[in-house]
C-alpha positions in Angstrom: 97.9 70.6 82.2 96.7 72.7 79.2 98.1 76.0 78.6 94.9 77.5 79.5 95.4 76.3 83.0 99.1 77.2 83.2 99.8 79.5 86.2 100.3 83.2 84.8 102.1 86.0 86.7 102.6 89.1 84.7 103.5 92.9 85.0 101.1 94.9 83.3 102.5 98.1 84.4 104.4 100.1 87.1 103.3 103.6 87.8 103.7 106.3 90.1 100.3 106.6 91.7 100.7 109.5 94.1 103.4 111.9 95.1 103.7 114.9 97.5 106.1 117.0 98.8 106.1 119.6 101.7 108.8 121.9 102.8 106.6 124.3 105.0 109.8 126.0 106.7 111.7 126.6 103.7 114.1 128.7 102.8 114.6 129.2 106.5 115.3 125.5 107.2 118.2 125.4 104.6 120.3 127.5 107.1 119.9 125.1 109.9 123.0 123.2 111.1 121.4 120.4 113.0 121.0 117.0 112.0 117.3 116.4 111.1 115.3 113.2 112.4 114.0 111.0 109.8 110.7 109.0 110.3 109.8 106.5 107.5 106.5 104.7 107.6 106.0 102.1 104.7 102.6 100.2 103.7 101.4 97.7 101.1 98.0 97.3 100.0 96.5 95.2 97.1 93.1 95.1 95.5 91.2 93.0 92.7 90.7 95.2 89.5 89.3 92.5 87.4 89.3 88.7 87.1 93.0 87.9 87.6 94.1 91.3 87.7 95.2 92.9 90.6 96.7 96.3 91.6 99.5 96.2 94.4 100.7 99.5 95.6 103.6 100.1 98.2 103.5 103.7 99.9 106.3 105.5 102.0 105.9 108.5 104.0 109.2 110.1 104.7 109.1 113.0 107.6 111.9 114.7 108.4 112.3 117.3 111.4 114.8 119.5 113.3 113.1 119.6 116.7 109.7 120.1 116.0 110.0 122.0 112.8 109.3 119.9 109.6 112.2 120.0 107.2 110.1 118.0 104.6 107.3 115.6 104.4 107.2 113.3 101.5 104.2 111.0 100.8 104.8 108.6 97.6 102.8 105.6 96.3 104.2 103.3 93.6 101.9 100.9 92.2 101.9 97.9 89.7 99.2 96.1 87.8 99.7 92.5 87.7 97.9 89.7 86.0 97.9 86.6 88.3 95.9 83.3 87.1 95.6 79.7 87.8 97.3 79.8 91.1 96.0 77.8 94.3 94.3 80.5 96.3 96.7 79.9 99.2 99.7 81.3 97.1 97.7 84.4 96.0 98.4 86.3 99.3 102.3 85.6 99.4 102.5 86.5 95.8 100.6 89.8 96.4 102.2 90.4 99.7 105.7 89.5 98.9 106.6 89.1 95.2 104.7 91.9 93.8 105.8 94.7 96.3 109.5 93.3 95.5 109.0 94.4 91.9 107.2 97.8 92.7 109.6 98.8 95.6 112.8 99.7 93.7 110.6 102.1 91.7 109.3 103.8 94.9 112.9 104.2 96.3 114.0 105.8 93.1 111.1 108.2 93.2 111.3 109.1 96.8 115.3 109.9 96.5 114.6 111.6 93.3 111.7 114.1 94.7 113.6 114.9 97.9 116.7 115.5 96.0 114.8 117.8 93.4 113.5 119.7 96.6 116.9 120.8 97.3 117.9 118.2 100.3 120.3 115.2 100.1 118.3 112.3 98.9 116.8 110.0 101.5 117.6 106.3 100.3 115.0 104.1 101.7 116.4 100.8 103.0 115.9 97.4 101.3 112.8 95.8 102.9 112.5 92.3 103.7 108.7 91.9 102.4 108.4 88.1 103.3 109.2 89.0 106.9 106.8 91.9 106.6 104.2 89.7 105.1 104.7 86.8 108.0 104.6 89.6 110.7 101.2 90.8 109.2 99.9 87.3 109.0 100.9 86.7 112.5 99.2 89.9 113.8 96.0 89.0 111.9 95.9 85.6 113.5 96.6 87.1 116.8 93.7 89.3 116.7 91.4 86.5 116.1 89.0 88.9 114.4 90.4 87.9 111.0 90.2 91.7 109.6 92.7 92.0 107.1 95.1 94.9 106.9 97.4 94.4 104.0 
């Protein structure tokens, strides 16, 4: 195999693509003594930017409430640009659905915790994620749907 055909997997850049924070009930919510409920939603998406260059983004939505009142809502998307070349087509999905999110996710976790802390709340530390299990579950759902629509 010549060098021009050698597999390539390189990180070009990791960046914060989007971040928003809402705390509509501040400052009154700071006086609440109740423990808030925390709902965390995660997503992974990938898109081709050019031949052999892809953007993979991991997003998190953290919605914290006391009763029906929002304490804070954080939406954050961390992305990376990856050069991926000379790999068999069947390996491309797992690389972009498992390996790339594993690289990007620690940056997302740090940015979410920092944003919440800067808003005056104790940081919420997102749990470690098994992206392989998440990817396999998505693949099973897509096969179960039969329609073959991709929702990464």
